N, C-alpha and C positions, 0 to 999 in steps of 0.2 A: 884752449886745451880742454878736452872733455875727459871724463873719468877713464874711458877705455884707452885713450892716448897716454894718460898718466900711468896706467898699469903697464902698458907696453914699454914706456920709457924706463920705469923702475926695473922691469924684468930684463931689459937690455943692459942696464948698469949693474945688475946682479945676476950673472949667468948661472950661478949655483942655485938659484931659486926657480921653481917652476912658476909659470905665468899664473896658474890657478891659485897658487899660494900667495902670490903678490896681490891678486885680485881679492882674496879673502882678507888680507891685511888691510888693504885700502878701504874695503867695505867696513871692516871692524873699526877703523879709526873714524871714518865719517859717521857711522852709527853711534859711536860713543859720544862724539861731539853733539850730534842731534839729540841724543838722550839727555845730555847735560843741559842743553839749552831748553829742552822741554820741561826740565825740573826748575828752570829759572837760574841755573848756575852760569857763571862766566867761564869761558875756556880761553886760557892764555897760552900761546905758543911763542916762547921767547925768541926774539929776532924775526918773527914772522908777523904776528898780530894777535888780536884778541877778538873772540866772538862773544857777543852778549845779546840780551833780549831787551827790546824797547817796547813798552806798552803804550798803545794809542787808545785814548778814551773814545767812548761812543760820541757820535756827532750827527749833525744834520748834513746830508749830502744832497746833490742835485743830479737828477737823471739828465745827461747832456742831450739826449735825443728829444725828450718831451719837456724838459725844464721843471718837472715835478720834483718836489722835495721828497727825499727818501731817508730813512733812518739807517745809519751805518753803525754796526755794532762795534764794541771795543775789540781790539785784536792785539796780538803779540807779533812783533816784527823782528827777525834776526838782523843784527847789525855786526859789521866787521870793521875794525879799525886797524890799519897797518901799524906794525912796530917800527921803531926808529931805524933798525938795521935794514928792514925791507925798503923803507923810503929812501935811505941812502943808496942802496943797491940800484933801485929804479932810476934815481936821478943821476948816478954815476954812469949808468948804461946809456944815458941820453934818450931814454924813452919819453920823458917829459918834454924834451926839446922837439922830438919828432911829432908828438901829438900837437904841440903848439904850432908847428910849421904847417901841419895838415889843416888847421882850422882857420 
């Protein structure tokens, strides 16, 4: 699901809201999460999961085409960990079983 599909779904479930207002709300939520992560904060949505930032140190990498060593700078990586309730809902829905059967 992409952001525009999420906006449409929420707008369908809430016919008293205009789609542009729903889009503004979704953007505000996502922007707030991104700003918190940029500050280094952790964002926890109970029952859904937690967003945090993991820092990777600078290291020596390798150019796969030439094999030459290259310096890779340190970077911050966003990480998402599902909450217990979300894991239970996914496993109860059989999504995990379908993914295992497909592989």
